[in-house]
PQR file with spaces between the fields and no chain letter, atoms N, CA, C, O and H, PARSE charges and radii, in Angstrom:
ATOM       1  N    MET     1      92.316   92.270   75.651 -0.4000 1.5000
ATOM       2  CA   MET     1      91.796   91.634   74.478 -0.0000 2.0000
ATOM       3  C    MET     1      92.128   92.519   73.277  0.5500 1.7000
ATOM       4  O    MET     1      91.962   93.737   73.327 -0.5500 1.4000
ATOM       5  N    LEU     2      92.583   91.912   72.234 -0.4000 1.5000
ATOM       6  CA   LEU     2      92.888   92.619   70.992 -0.0000 2.0000
ATOM       7  C    LEU     2      91.904   92.202   69.915  0.5500 1.7000
ATOM       8  O    LEU     2      91.479   91.050   69.834 -0.5500 1.4000
ATOM       9  H    LEU     2      92.718   90.922   72.193  0.4000 1.0000
ATOM      10  N    ARG     3      91.559   93.179   69.095 -0.4000 1.5000
ATOM      11  CA   ARG     3      90.674   92.877   67.977 -0.0000 2.0000
ATOM      12  C    ARG     3      91.203   93.624   66.764  0.5500 1.7000
ATOM      13  O    ARG     3      91.411   94.836   66.822 -0.5500 1.4000
ATOM      14  H    ARG     3      91.905   94.115   69.161  0.4000 1.0000
ATOM      15  N    VAL     4      91.420   92.920   65.683 -0.4000 1.5000
ATOM      16  CA   VAL     4      91.893   93.528   64.441 -0.0000 2.0000
ATOM      17  C    VAL     4      90.668   94.076   63.715  0.5500 1.7000
ATOM      18  O    VAL     4      89.761   93.333   63.338 -0.5500 1.4000
ATOM      19  H    VAL     4      91.251   91.935   65.636  0.4000 1.0000
ATOM      20  N    VAL     5      90.666   95.417   63.528 -0.4000 1.5000
ATOM      21  CA   VAL     5      89.513   96.059   62.901 -0.0000 2.0000
ATOM      22  C    VAL     5      89.687   96.139   61.392  0.5500 1.7000
ATOM      23  O    VAL     5      88.743   95.904   60.638 -0.5500 1.4000
ATOM      24  H    VAL     5      91.402   96.020   63.834  0.4000 1.0000
ATOM      25  N    ARG     6      90.914   96.477   60.948 -0.4000 1.5000
ATOM      26  CA   ARG     6      91.166   96.594   59.510 -0.0000 2.0000
ATOM      27  C    ARG     6      92.416   95.811   59.154  0.5500 1.7000
ATOM      28  O    ARG     6      93.292   95.591   59.990 -0.5500 1.4000
ATOM      29  H    ARG     6      91.681   96.668   61.560  0.4000 1.0000
ATOM      30  N    GLY     7      92.480   95.407   57.939 -0.4000 1.5000
ATOM      31  CA   GLY     7      93.663   94.724   57.451 -0.0000 2.0000
ATOM      32  C    GLY     7      93.559   93.223   57.594  0.5500 1.7000
ATOM      33  O    GLY     7      92.610   92.683   58.163 -0.5500 1.4000
ATOM      34  H    GLY     7      91.768   95.585   57.259  0.4000 1.0000
ATOM      35  N    ASP     8      94.568   92.577   57.058 -0.4000 1.5000
ATOM      36  CA   ASP     8      94.615   91.124   57.102 -0.0000 2.0000
ATOM      37  C    ASP     8      95.983   90.734   57.657  0.5500 1.7000
ATOM      38  O    ASP     8      96.968   90.697   56.920 -0.5500 1.4000
ATOM      39  H    ASP     8      95.338   93.016   56.596  0.4000 1.0000
ATOM      40  N    LEU     9      96.042   90.444   58.945 -0.4000 1.5000
ATOM      41  CA   LEU     9      97.309   90.102   59.601 -0.0000 2.0000
ATOM      42  C    LEU     9      97.636   88.631   59.402  0.5500 1.7000
ATOM      43  O    LEU     9      96.762   87.764   59.412 -0.5500 1.4000
ATOM      44  H    LEU     9      95.242   90.473   59.544  0.4000 1.0000
ATOM      45  N    THR    10      98.908   88.388   59.224 -0.4000 1.5000
ATOM      46  CA   THR    10      99.368   86.995   59.211 -0.0000 2.0000
ATOM      47  C    THR    10      99.537   86.562   60.662  0.5500 1.7000
ATOM      48  O    THR    10      99.601   87.412   61.551 -0.5500 1.4000
ATOM      49  H    THR    10      99.618   89.092   59.216  0.4000 1.0000
ATOM      50  N    PRO    11      99.611   85.278   60.917 -0.5600 1.5000
ATOM      51  CA   PRO    11      99.820   84.819   62.290  0.2800 2.0000
ATOM      52  C    PRO    11     101.121   85.371   62.903  0.5500 1.7000
ATOM      53  O    PRO    11     101.179   85.630   64.105 -0.5500 1.4000
ATOM      54  N    GLU    12     102.149   85.548   62.084 -0.4000 1.5000
ATOM      55  CA   GLU    12     103.418   86.083   62.592 -0.0000 2.0000
ATOM      56  C    GLU    12     103.271   87.544   62.993  0.5500 1.7000
ATOM      57  O    GLU    12     103.813   87.965   64.015 -0.5500 1.4000
ATOM      58  H    GLU    12     102.102   85.339   61.108  0.4000 1.0000
ATOM      59  N    GLU    13     102.542   88.318   62.196 -0.4000 1.5000
ATOM      60  CA   GLU    13     102.332   89.727   62.527 -0.0000 2.0000
ATOM      61  C    GLU    13     101.485   89.873   63.785  0.5500 1.7000
ATOM      62  O    GLU    13     101.747   90.742   64.617 -0.5500 1.4000
ATOM      63  H    GLU    13     102.101   87.976   61.365  0.4000 1.0000
ATOM      64  N    LEU    14     100.486   89.037   63.922 -0.4000 1.5000
ATOM      65  CA   LEU    14      99.646   89.070   65.116 -0.0000 2.0000
ATOM      66  C    LEU    14     100.457   88.682   66.353  0.5500 1.7000
ATOM      67  O    LEU    14     100.290   89.278   67.417 -0.5500 1.4000
ATOM      68  H    LEU    14     100.273   88.331   63.246  0.4000 1.0000
ATOM      69  N    ALA    15     101.319   87.700   66.218 -0.4000 1.5000
ATOM      70  CA   ALA    15     102.170   87.302   67.338 -0.0000 2.0000
ATOM      71  C    ALA    15     103.118   88.423   67.725  0.5500 1.7000
ATOM      72  O    ALA    15     103.357   88.638   68.913 -0.5500 1.4000
ATOM      73  H    ALA    15     101.454   87.215   65.353  0.4000 1.0000
ATOM      74  N    ALA    16     103.663   89.141   66.758 -0.4000 1.5000
ATOM      75  CA   ALA    16     104.547   90.267   67.047 -0.0000 2.0000
ATOM      76  C    ALA    16     103.782   91.371   67.759  0.5500 1.7000
ATOM      77  O    ALA    16     104.302   91.975   68.697 -0.5500 1.4000
ATOM      78  H    ALA    16     103.469   88.966   65.793  0.4000 1.0000
ATOM      79  N    LEU    17     102.564   91.643   67.330 -0.4000 1.5000
ATOM      80  CA   LEU    17     101.744   92.662   67.981 -0.0000 2.0000
ATOM      81  C    LEU    17     101.440   92.288   69.427  0.5500 1.7000
ATOM      82  O    LEU    17     101.533   93.133   70.317 -0.5500 1.4000
ATOM      83  H    LEU    17     102.141   91.153   66.568  0.4000 1.0000
ATOM      84  N    VAL    18     101.084   91.050   69.664 -0.4000 1.5000
ATOM      85  CA   VAL    18     100.793   90.584   71.023 -0.0000 2.0000
ATOM      86  C    VAL    18     102.047   90.673   71.890  0.5500 1.7000
ATOM      87  O    VAL    18     101.960   91.047   73.059 -0.5500 1.4000
ATOM      88  H    VAL    18     101.009   90.363   68.941  0.4000 1.0000
ATOM      89  N    ALA    19     103.203   90.336   71.340 -0.4000 1.5000
ATOM      90  CA   ALA    19     104.451   90.413   72.105 -0.0000 2.0000
ATOM      91  C    ALA    19     104.771   91.842   72.497  0.5500 1.7000
ATOM      92  O    ALA    19     105.215   92.082   73.620 -0.5500 1.4000
ATOM      93  H    ALA    19     103.274   90.032   70.390  0.4000 1.0000
ATOM      94  N    VAL    20     104.559   92.794   71.611 -0.4000 1.5000
ATOM      95  CA   VAL    20     104.835   94.203   71.910 -0.0000 2.0000
ATOM      96  C    VAL    20     103.893   94.707   73.000  0.5500 1.7000
ATOM      97  O    VAL    20     104.326   95.377   73.937 -0.5500 1.4000
ATOM      98  H    VAL    20     104.198   92.599   70.699  0.4000 1.0000
ATOM      99  N    VAL    21     102.613   94.388   72.878 -0.4000 1.5000
ATOM     100  CA   VAL    21     101.646   94.833   73.880 -0.0000 2.0000
ATOM     101  C    VAL    21     101.949   94.201   75.241  0.5500 1.7000
ATOM     102  O    VAL    21     101.865   94.879   76.264 -0.5500 1.4000
ATOM     103  H    VAL    21     102.261   93.843   72.117  0.4000 1.0000
ATOM     104  N    ALA    22     102.293   92.931   75.265 -0.4000 1.5000
ATOM     105  CA   ALA    22     102.619   92.256   76.527 -0.0000 2.0000
ATOM     106  C    ALA    22     103.880   92.844   77.150  0.5500 1.7000
ATOM     107  O    ALA    22     103.942   93.009   78.368 -0.5500 1.4000
ATOM     108  H    ALA    22     102.361   92.380   74.433  0.4000 1.0000
ATOM     109  N    ALA    23     104.886   93.163   76.338 -0.4000 1.5000
ATOM     110  CA   ALA    23     106.110   93.762   76.869 -0.0000 2.0000
ATOM     111  C    ALA    23     105.844   95.142   77.443  0.5500 1.7000
ATOM     112  O    ALA    23     106.409   95.510   78.472 -0.5500 1.4000
ATOM     113  H    ALA    23     104.835   93.028   75.348  0.4000 1.0000
ATOM     114  N    ARG    24     104.994   95.899   76.788 -0.4000 1.5000
ATOM     115  CA   ARG    24     104.672   97.232   77.297 -0.0000 2.0000
ATOM     116  C    ARG    24     103.907   97.141   78.613  0.5500 1.7000
ATOM     117  O    ARG    24     104.168   97.912   79.537 -0.5500 1.4000
ATOM     118  H    ARG    24     104.535   95.600   75.951  0.4000 1.0000
ATOM     119  N    ASN    25     102.977   96.213   78.704 -0.4000 1.5000
ATOM     120  CA   ASN    25     102.244   96.036   79.959 -0.0000 2.0000
ATOM     121  C    ASN    25     103.167   95.583   81.079  0.5500 1.7000
ATOM     122  O    ASN    25     103.020   96.033   82.215 -0.5500 1.4000
ATOM     123  H    ASN    25     102.765   95.587   77.954  0.4000 1.0000
ATOM     124  N    ALA    26     104.112   94.704   80.781 -0.4000 1.5000
ATOM     125  CA   ALA    26     105.052   94.243   81.800 -0.0000 2.0000
ATOM     126  C    ALA    26     105.952   95.387   82.256  0.5500 1.7000
ATOM     127  O    ALA    26     106.260   95.496   83.443 -0.5500 1.4000
ATOM     128  H    ALA    26     104.231   94.338   79.858  0.4000 1.0000
ATOM     129  N    ALA    27     106.376   96.243   81.323 -0.4000 1.5000
ATOM     130  CA   ALA    27     107.212   97.384   81.688 -0.0000 2.0000
ATOM     131  C    ALA    27     106.438   98.367   82.560  0.5500 1.7000
ATOM     132  O    ALA    27     106.993   98.923   83.508 -0.5500 1.4000
ATOM     133  H    ALA    27     106.125   96.155   80.359  0.4000 1.0000
ATOM     134  N    ALA    28     105.178   98.582   82.251 -0.4000 1.5000
ATOM     135  CA   ALA    28     104.356   99.484   83.055 -0.0000 2.0000
ATOM     136  C    ALA    28     104.136   98.917   84.459  0.5500 1.7000
ATOM     137  O    ALA    28     104.158   99.664   85.438 -0.5500 1.4000
ATOM     138  H    ALA    28     104.728   98.130   81.481  0.4000 1.0000
ATOM     139  N    ALA    29     103.927   97.617   84.562 -0.4000 1.5000
ATOM     140  CA   ALA    29     103.739   96.994   85.875 -0.0000 2.0000
ATOM     141  C    ALA    29     105.026   97.062   86.693  0.5500 1.7000
ATOM     142  O    ALA    29     104.986   97.280   87.904 -0.5500 1.4000
ATOM     143  H    ALA    29     103.909   97.011   83.767  0.4000 1.0000
ATOM     144  N    HIS    30     106.168   96.876   86.026 -0.4000 1.5000
ATOM     145  CA   HIS    30     107.448   96.964   86.729 -0.0000 2.0000
ATOM     146  C    HIS    30     107.705   98.386   87.207  0.5500 1.7000
ATOM     147  O    HIS    30     108.207   98.585   88.313 -0.5500 1.4000
ATOM     148  H    HIS    30     106.200   96.699   85.042  0.4000 1.0000
ATOM     149  N    ALA    31     107.370   99.374   86.390 -0.4000 1.5000
ATOM     150  CA   ALA    31     107.554  100.772   86.783 -0.0000 2.0000
ATOM     151  C    ALA    31     106.655  101.125   87.959  0.5500 1.7000
ATOM     152  O    ALA    31     107.073  101.857   88.856 -0.5500 1.4000
ATOM     153  H    ALA    31     106.962   99.212   85.491  0.4000 1.0000
ATOM     154  N    ALA    32     105.437  100.619   87.969 -0.4000 1.5000
ATOM     155  CA   ALA    32     104.526  100.900   89.080 -0.0000 2.0000
ATOM     156  C    ALA    32     105.016  100.240   90.365  0.5500 1.7000
ATOM     157  O    ALA    32     104.891  100.816   91.446 -0.5500 1.4000
ATOM     158  H    ALA    32     105.098  100.025   87.240  0.4000 1.0000
ATOM     159  N    ALA    33     105.569   99.044   90.253 -0.4000 1.5000
ATOM     160  CA   ALA    33     106.064   98.344   91.441 -0.0000 2.0000
ATOM     161  C    ALA    33     107.310   99.030   91.995  0.5500 1.7000
ATOM     162  O    ALA    33     107.468   99.126   93.212 -0.5500 1.4000
ATOM     163  H    ALA    33     105.671   98.576   89.374  0.4000 1.0000
ATOM     164  N    SER    34     108.193   99.506   91.125 -0.4000 1.5000
ATOM     165  CA   SER    34     109.411  100.152   91.603 -0.0000 2.0000
ATOM     166  C    SER    34     109.119  101.549   92.124  0.5500 1.7000
ATOM     167  O    SER    34     109.884  102.062   92.942 -0.5500 1.4000
ATOM     168  H    SER    34     108.065   99.428   90.137  0.4000 1.0000
ATOM     169  N    ALA    35     108.035  102.184   91.678 -0.4000 1.5000
ATOM     170  CA   ALA    35     107.669  103.506   92.177 -0.0000 2.0000
ATOM     171  C    ALA    35     107.136  103.424   93.602  0.5500 1.7000
ATOM     172  O    ALA    35     107.178  104.409   94.339 -0.5500 1.4000
ATOM     173  H    ALA    35     107.414  101.768   91.014  0.4000 1.0000
ATOM     174  N    ALA    36     106.638  102.262   93.989 -0.4000 1.5000
ATOM     175  CA   ALA    36     106.101  102.087   95.333 -0.0000 2.0000
ATOM     176  C    ALA    36     107.214  102.049   96.371  0.5500 1.7000
ATOM     177  O    ALA    36     106.936  102.181   97.563 -0.5500 1.4000
ATOM     178  H    ALA    36     106.604  101.462   93.390  0.4000 1.0000
ATOM     179  N    GLY    37     108.444  101.876   95.964 -0.4000 1.5000
ATOM     180  CA   GLY    37     109.569  101.843   96.889 -0.0000 2.0000
ATOM     181  C    GLY    37     110.119  100.445   97.034  0.5500 1.7000
ATOM     182  O    GLY    37     109.499   99.472   96.606 -0.5500 1.4000
ATOM     183  H    GLY    37     108.670  101.769   94.996  0.4000 1.0000
ATOM     184  N    PRO    38     111.292  100.350   97.642 -0.5600 1.5000
ATOM     185  CA   PRO    38     111.891   99.021   97.796  0.2800 2.0000
ATOM     186  C    PRO    38     111.129   98.178   98.819  0.5500 1.7000
ATOM     187  O    PRO    38     110.534   98.697   99.763 -0.5500 1.4000
ATOM     188  N    LYS    39     111.167   96.875   98.604 -0.4000 1.5000
ATOM     189  CA   LYS    39     110.522   95.978   99.548 -0.0000 2.0000
ATOM     190  C    LYS    39     111.348   95.931  100.827  0.5500 1.7000
ATOM     191  O    LYS    39     112.572   96.045  100.770 -0.5500 1.4000
ATOM     192  H    LYS    39     111.651   96.453   97.837  0.4000 1.0000
ATOM     193  N    PRO    40     110.710   95.766  101.970 -0.5600 1.5000
ATOM     194  CA   PRO    40     111.480   95.662  103.214  0.2800 2.0000
ATOM     195  C    PRO    40     112.346   94.408  103.215  0.5500 1.7000
ATOM     196  O    PRO    40     111.951   93.360  102.703 -0.5500 1.4000
ATOM     197  N    ARG    41     113.512   94.533  103.788 -0.4000 1.5000
ATOM     198  CA   ARG    41     114.451   93.417  103.813 -0.0000 2.0000
ATOM     199  C    ARG    41     114.016   92.388  104.856  0.5500 1.7000
ATOM     200  O    ARG    41     113.612   92.741  105.964 -0.5500 1.4000
ATOM     201  H    ARG    41     113.833   95.384  104.204  0.4000 1.0000
ATOM     202  N    SER    42     114.103   91.135  104.490 -0.4000 1.5000
ATOM     203  CA   SER    42     113.770   90.070  105.420 -0.0000 2.0000
ATOM     204  C    SER    42     114.881   89.920  106.441  0.5500 1.7000
ATOM     205  O    SER    42     116.062   89.946  106.092 -0.5500 1.4000
ATOM     206  H    SER    42     114.431   90.848  103.589  0.4000 1.0000
ATOM     207  N    GLU    43     114.513   89.766  107.678 -0.4000 1.5000
ATOM     208  CA   GLU    43     115.490   89.629  108.759 -0.0000 2.0000
ATOM     209  C    GLU    43     115.769   88.174  109.118  0.5500 1.7000
ATOM     210  O    GLU    43     116.499   87.909  110.073 -0.5500 1.4000
ATOM     211  H    GLU    43     113.554   89.745  107.961  0.4000 1.0000
ATOM     212  N    TRP    44     115.205   87.230  108.376 -0.4000 1.5000
ATOM     213  CA   TRP    44     115.402   85.823  108.717 -0.0000 2.0000
ATOM     214  C    TRP    44     116.858   85.399  108.605  0.5500 1.7000
ATOM     215  O    TRP    44     117.311   84.556  109.379 -0.5500 1.4000
ATOM     216  H    TRP    44     114.611   87.445  107.600  0.4000 1.0000
ATOM     217  N    GLY    45     117.590   85.955  107.675 -0.4000 1.5000
ATOM     218  CA   GLY    45     118.982   85.555  107.491 -0.0000 2.0000
ATOM     219  C    GLY    45     119.974   86.460  108.206  0.5500 1.7000
ATOM     220  O    GLY    45     121.180   86.332  107.995 -0.5500 1.4000
ATOM     221  H    GLY    45     117.222   86.640  107.046  0.4000 1.0000
ATOM     222  N    HIS    46     119.499   87.361  109.036 -0.4000 1.5000
ATOM     223  CA   HIS    46     120.395   88.302  109.711 -0.0000 2.0000
ATOM     224  C    HIS    46     121.293   87.550  110.703  0.5500 1.7000
ATOM     225  O    HIS    46     120.821   86.654  111.403 -0.5500 1.4000
ATOM     226  H    HIS    46     118.520   87.466  109.207  0.4000 1.0000
ATOM     227  N    PRO    47     122.585   87.910  110.768 -0.5600 1.5000
ATOM     228  CA   PRO    47     123.509   87.199  111.657  0.2800 2.0000
ATOM     229  C    PRO    47     123.126   87.268  113.137  0.5500 1.7000
ATOM     230  O    PRO    47     123.483   86.373  113.902 -0.5500 1.4000
ATOM     231  N    SER    48     122.419   88.294  113.545 -0.4000 1.5000
ATOM     232  CA   SER    48     122.059   88.394  114.959 -0.0000 2.0000
ATOM     233  C    SER    48     121.100   87.290  115.392  0.5500 1.7000
ATOM     234  O    SER    48     120.982   86.998  116.582 -0.5500 1.4000
ATOM     235  H    SER    48     122.129   89.022  112.923  0.4000 1.0000
ATOM     236  N    ARG    49     120.421   86.681  114.434 -0.4000 1.5000
ATOM     237  CA   ARG    49     119.527   85.582  114.800 -0.0000 2.0000
ATOM     238  C    ARG    49     120.296   84.329  115.205  0.5500 1.7000
ATOM     239  O    ARG    49     119.746   83.462  115.883 -0.5500 1.4000
ATOM     240  H    ARG    49     120.517   86.918  113.467  0.4000 1.0000
ATOM     241  N    ALA    50     121.563   84.224  114.796 -0.4000 1.5000
ATOM     242  CA   ALA    50     122.359   83.063  115.156 -0.0000 2.0000
ATOM     243  C    ALA    50     122.812   83.130  116.614  0.5500 1.7000
ATOM     244  O    ALA    50     123.079   82.098  117.229 -0.5500 1.4000
ATOM     245  H    ALA    50     122.009   84.929  114.245  0.4000 1.0000
ATOM     246  N    ALA    51     122.898   84.330  117.161 -0.4000 1.5000
ATOM     247  CA   ALA    51     123.316   84.499  118.553 -0.0000 2.0000
ATOM     248  C    ALA    51     122.082   84.503  119.441  0.5500 1.7000
ATOM     249  O    ALA    51     121.077   85.134  119.113 -0.5500 1.4000
ATOM     250  H    ALA    51     122.681   85.168  116.661  0.4000 1.0000
ATOM     251  N    ARG    52     122.156   83.824  120.529 -0.4000 1.5000
ATOM     252  CA   ARG    52     121.044   83.851  121.467 -0.0000 2.0000
ATOM     253  C    ARG    52     121.581   83.955  122.878  0.5500 1.7000
ATOM     254  O    ARG    52     122.744   83.641  123.134 -0.5500 1.4000
ATOM     255  H    ARG    52     122.973   83.313  120.795  0.4000 1.0000
ATOM     256  N    THR    53     120.756   84.384  123.769 -0.4000 1.5000
ATOM     257  CA   THR    53     121.183   84.547  125.152 -0.0000 2.0000
ATOM     258  C    THR    53     121.375   83.170  125.780  0.5500 1.7000
ATOM     259  O    THR    53     120.708   82.210  125.396 -0.5500 1.4000
ATOM     260  H    THR    53     119.812   84.639  123.561  0.4000 1.0000
ATOM     261  N    PRO    54     122.287   83.076  126.744 -0.5600 1.5000
ATOM     262  CA   PRO    54     122.480   81.767  127.390  0.2800 2.0000
ATOM     263  C    PRO    54     121.242   81.358  128.181  0.5500 1.7000
ATOM     264  O    PRO    54     120.535   82.198  128.737 -0.5500 1.4000
ATOM     265  N    LEU    55     120.997   80.068  128.218 -0.4000 1.5000
ATOM     266  CA   LEU    55     119.857   79.560  128.970 -0.0000 2.0000
ATOM     267  C    LEU    55     120.185   79.545  130.454  0.5500 1.7000
ATOM     268  O    LEU    55     121.297   79.213  130.863 -0.5500 1.4000
ATOM     269  H    LEU    55     121.571   79.385  127.766  0.4000 1.0000
ATOM     270  N    ARG    56     119.202   79.909  131.238 -0.4000 1.5000
ATOM     271  CA   ARG    56     119.396   79.933  132.693 -0.0000 2.0000
ATOM     272  C    ARG    56     118.849   78.650  133.304  0.5500 1.7000
ATOM     273  O    ARG    56     117.859   78.087  132.836 -0.5500 1.4000
ATOM     274  H    ARG    56     118.298   80.179  130.906  0.4000 1.0000
ATOM     275  N    VAL    57     119.505   78.217  134.336 -0.4000 1.5000
ATOM     276  CA   VAL    57     119.085   77.015  135.042 -0.0000 2.0000
ATOM     277  C    VAL    57     118.211   77.435  136.215  0.5500 1.7000
ATOM     278  O    VAL    57     118.490   78.438  136.871 -0.5500 1.4000
ATOM     279  H    VAL    57     120.309   78.675  134.716  0.4000 1.0000
ATOM     280  N    GLY    58     117.177   76.689  136.474 -0.4000 1.5000
ATOM     281  CA   GLY    58     116.323   76.975  137.612 -0.0000 2.0000
ATOM     282  C    GLY    58     114.897   76.570  137.324  0.5500 1.7000
ATOM     283  O    GLY    58     114.580   76.012  136.274 -0.5500 1.4000
ATOM     284  H    GLY    58     116.950   75.874  135.941  0.4000 1.0000
ATOM     285  N    PRO    59     114.031   76.876  138.308 -0.5600 1.5000
ATOM     286  CA   PRO    59     112.627   76.525  138.120  0.2800 2.0000
ATOM     287  C    PRO    59     112.042   77.283  136.914  0.5500 1.7000
ATOM     288  O    PRO    59     112.326   78.464  136.715 -0.5500 1.4000
ATOM     289  N    ASP    60     111.251   76.609  136.147 -0.4000 1.5000
ATOM     290  CA   ASP    60     110.603   77.171  134.951 -0.0000 2.0000
ATOM     291  C    ASP    60     111.596   77.663  133.907  0.5500 1.7000
ATOM     292  O    ASP    60     111.279   78.578  133.146 -0.5500 1.4000
ATOM     293  H    ASP    60     111.019   75.650  136.310  0.4000 1.0000
ATOM     294  N    ALA    61     112.785   77.080  133.852 -0.4000 1.5000
ATOM     295  CA   ALA    61     113.790   77.504  132.876 -0.0000 2.0000
ATOM     296  C    ALA    61     113.306   77.243  131.450  0.5500 1.7000
ATOM     297  O    ALA    61     113.593   78.022  130.541 -0.5500 1.4000
ATOM     298  H    ALA    61     113.043   76.338  134.470  0.4000 1.0000
ATOM     299  N    TRP    62     112.581   76.162  131.258 -0.4000 1.5000
ATOM     300  CA   TRP    62     112.087   75.853  129.923 -0.0000 2.0000
ATOM     301  C    TRP    62     111.111   76.932  129.461  0.5500 1.7000
ATOM     302  O    TRP    62     111.062   77.246  128.272 -0.5500 1.4000
ATOM     303  H    TRP    62     112.347   75.529  131.996  0.4000 1.0000
ATOM     304  N    ARG    63     110.342   77.498  130.373 -0.4000 1.5000
ATOM     305  CA   ARG    63     109.381   78.519  130.007 -0.0000 2.0000
ATOM     306  C    ARG    63     110.075   79.842  129.698  0.5500 1.7000
ATOM     307  O    ARG    63     109.705   80.530  128.747 -0.5500 1.4000
ATOM     308  H    ARG    63     110.381   77.243  131.339  0.4000 1.0000
ATOM     309  N    ARG    64     111.069   80.197  130.490 -0.4000 1.5000
ATOM     310  CA   ARG    64     111.799   81.439  130.262 -0.0000 2.0000
ATOM     311  C    ARG    64     112.665   81.364  129.009  0.5500 1.7000
ATOM     312  O    ARG    64     112.991   82.402  128.432 -0.5500 1.4000
ATOM     313  H    ARG    64     111.369   79.638  131.262  0.4000 1.0000
ATOM     314  N    SER    65     113.044   80.172  128.575 -0.4000 1.5000
ATOM     315  CA   SER    65     113.893   80.038  127.393 -0.0000 2.0000
ATOM     316  C    SER    65     113.160   80.493  126.129  0.5500 1.7000
ATOM     317  O    SER    65     113.793   80.911  125.159 -0.5500 1.4000
ATOM     318  H    SER    65     112.779   79.329  129.043  0.4000 1.0000
ATOM     319  N    ALA    66     111.842   80.413  126.139 -0.4000 1.5000
ATOM     320  CA   ALA    66     111.084   80.849  124.978 -0.0000 2.0000
ATOM     321  C    ALA    66     111.061   82.365  124.855  0.5500 1.7000
ATOM     322  O    ALA    66     110.830   82.882  123.762 -0.5500 1.4000
ATOM     323  H    ALA    66     111.328   80.074  126.927  0.4000 1.0000
ATOM     324  N    TRP    67     111.292   83.085  125.936 -0.4000 1.5000
ATOM     325  CA   TRP    67     111.228   84.553  125.922 -0.0000 2.0000
ATOM     326  C    TRP    67     112.602   85.181  125.939  0.5500 1.7000
ATOM     327  O    TRP    67     112.707   86.407  125.957 -0.5500 1.4000
ATOM     328  H    TRP    67     111.479   82.664  126.824  0.4000 1.0000
ATOM     329  N    ALA    68     113.658   84.392  125.933 -0.4000 1.5000
ATOM     330  CA   ALA    68     115.011   84.951  126.034 -0.0000 2.0000
ATOM     331  C    ALA    68     115.501   85.507  124.751  0.5500 1.7000
ATOM     332  O    ALA    68     116.622   86.011  124.685 -0.5500 1.4000
ATOM     333  H    ALA    68     113.573   83.395  125.918  0.4000 1.0000
């Protein structure tokens, strides 16, 4: 929250002040997030997920296919 204590700001000056404060807060949040380290990479698109073991034929093959 901002409060003008002295002076008489025009709407344009107040908007510029709010923009500067918001940009500084965004930069500080970005710096804090990048200091925490890189996010772990998602493995959903990894090429190894496209390869799967061949399905075996036999009793309970449908059940074993879920664990292959």
